[in-house]
C-alpha positions as CSV (number, residue, x, y, z in Angstrom):
1,M,6.1,-6.0,20.2
2,S,7.3,-8.7,18.2
3,L,7.8,-12.2,19.6
4,V,10.3,-15.1,18.5
5,A,9.4,-18.8,19.7
6,Q,12.5,-20.3,21.5
7,D,11.3,-23.7,19.7
8,A,10.9,-23.9,16.3
9,Q,9.3,-27.2,16.2
10,A,6.6,-25.4,18.1
11,V,6.4,-22.1,15.3
12,T,4.8,-24.8,12.4
13,A,1.9,-25.6,15.6
14,L,0.5,-22.0,15.7
15,K,-2.5,-20.8,14.5
16,Q,-3.4,-17.6,12.6
17,G,-5.5,-16.0,15.6
18,D,-5.9,-14.9,19.2
19,A,-3.4,-16.4,21.7
20,T,-1.6,-16.5,24.7
21,A,1.6,-16.4,25.3
22,R,3.9,-17.1,28.3
23,I,6.7,-13.9,29.1
24,T,9.8,-14.8,31.0
25,L,11.4,-11.4,32.7
26,K,14.5,-10.8,32.9
27,D,14.4,-10.8,36.7
28,G,13.0,-14.4,36.4
29,R,9.2,-14.1,36.9
30,A,7.2,-15.3,34.0
31,I,3.6,-13.6,33.0
32,D,0.9,-14.7,30.4
33,L,0.6,-12.0,27.9
34,K,-2.5,-11.8,25.3
35,V,-1.2,-12.1,21.4
36,F,-2.3,-12.2,18.0
37,V,-0.7,-14.5,15.3
38,N,-0.5,-13.1,12.3
39,A,-0.4,-15.7,9.3
40,P,3.5,-16.6,8.2
41,R,4.9,-14.7,5.8
42,P,5.6,-16.0,2.4
43,S,9.7,-17.5,1.7
44,A,11.5,-18.8,-0.4
45,A,14.8,-20.7,0.0
46,L,17.8,-19.7,-1.9
47,I,18.6,-22.7,-4.6
48,G,21.7,-21.1,-6.2
49,K,23.5,-17.6,-7.8
50,S,26.3,-16.3,-9.6
51,V,27.5,-13.7,-10.5
52,Q,28.7,-12.6,-14.2
53,P,31.4,-9.4,-14.7
54,S,30.2,-6.9,-16.9
55,A,31.8,-7.9,-20.3
56,S,32.7,-4.3,-21.1
57,R,35.5,-4.0,-18.0
58,S,38.3,-4.1,-18.4
59,E,40.2,-6.1,-15.4
60,S,40.2,-4.6,-12.5
61,N,43.1,-4.4,-9.8
62,I,40.7,-4.8,-6.8
63,L,39.7,-8.2,-5.7
64,L,36.6,-8.9,-3.7
65,T,36.8,-11.5,-1.5
66,D,33.7,-12.3,0.3
67,Q,31.3,-13.7,-2.3
68,N,28.1,-11.9,-0.8
69,E,29.7,-8.4,-2.9
70,L,29.4,-7.3,-6.2
71,P,30.8,-5.4,-8.5
72,Q,28.3,-2.4,-9.4
73,D,28.8,-3.2,-13.1
74,A,28.5,-7.4,-12.5
75,K,25.0,-9.2,-12.7
76,L,23.6,-11.3,-10.4
77,T,21.6,-14.4,-11.2
78,F,20.1,-16.2,-8.9
79,S,17.0,-18.8,-8.2
80,V,14.7,-19.4,-5.3
81,R,11.9,-22.3,-4.4
82,A,9.1,-21.5,-3.0
83,K,8.8,-22.9,0.5
84,L,5.6,-20.9,2.0
85,P,2.8,-21.4,0.2
86,T,5.1,-24.3,-1.5
87,V,4.3,-23.0,-5.1
88,F,4.4,-19.5,-6.7
89,G,1.5,-17.5,-7.9
90,H,1.6,-15.6,-10.7
91,D,0.7,-12.1,-9.0
92,E,4.5,-12.9,-6.9
93,T,6.7,-10.3,-6.1
94,I,10.7,-10.8,-4.9
95,E,12.2,-8.3,-2.9
96,V,16.1,-7.9,-3.8
97,A,17.9,-5.8,-0.9
98,T,21.2,-5.2,0.7
99,A,22.0,-7.2,4.4
100,D,21.6,-4.1,5.6
101,E,17.7,-3.2,4.2
102,S,19.4,0.2,2.5
103,F,18.5,-0.2,-0.5
104,S,16.2,-2.5,-2.5
105,T,14.4,-3.6,-5.7
106,I,11.2,-5.4,-6.4
107,L,10.8,-7.7,-9.2
108,S,7.8,-9.5,-10.6
109,I,6.3,-12.1,-12.9
110,G,4.0,-9.3,-13.8
111,T,6.9,-6.9,-14.8
112,G,9.3,-9.5,-16.7
113,G,11.6,-9.3,-14.5
114,I,11.0,-13.0,-13.0
115,T,10.3,-15.9,-14.8
116,L,8.8,-19.4,-13.3
117,E,10.6,-22.4,-14.4
118,N,7.6,-24.1,-12.7
119,S,5.1,-23.9,-9.6
120,N,7.6,-23.8,-7.3
121,V,10.9,-22.9,-8.5
122,A,11.4,-18.8,-9.8
123,L,14.2,-17.7,-11.6
124,P,14.5,-13.7,-11.3
125,H,16.5,-12.0,-14.6
126,S,19.6,-10.9,-13.5
127,I,20.1,-7.8,-11.7
128,R,23.1,-5.7,-11.8
129,P,23.7,-3.9,-8.3
130,R,23.2,-0.2,-9.4
131,R,19.6,-1.6,-9.8
132,L,19.8,-1.0,-6.2
133,G,21.0,2.1,-5.5
134,L,23.6,3.9,-7.9
135,R,25.9,4.3,-4.4
136,L,25.4,0.9,-3.3
137,L,28.1,-0.5,-0.7
138,G,28.0,-3.3,1.3
139,R,27.1,-7.1,1.2
140,C,24.1,-8.4,-0.7
141,G,21.9,-10.8,2.1
142,F,19.8,-13.9,1.1
143,V,17.8,-14.9,3.8
């Protein structure tokens, strides 16, 4: 079972290890529950993104109005800043996925999929939506 803290500031005070959580049930009763707090997951913030349409593709009669929808032959370029930890290691990977997580791809520094601008800014190489799946439909999500 996963628990979600109601107070975002309180989350920063949590330490990895055993703890007790106070759970409020739907009927209003409250109970204490022994829990284990995992280490925080790595996170990064999106700095910017851009989409370059294919140069070989002629103009299309289809107009995508949502900036998170990409043509299959376009290139997605984006940059991220490390939040936790505050620097990227040389073994870091970034998973790029559709918003519903049905398709994804992993980029890494070791395979040349990511270039570090400095220790806390990463520039993944351009990604074609086709790399996420030949029949990819839907939105790209940045969380």
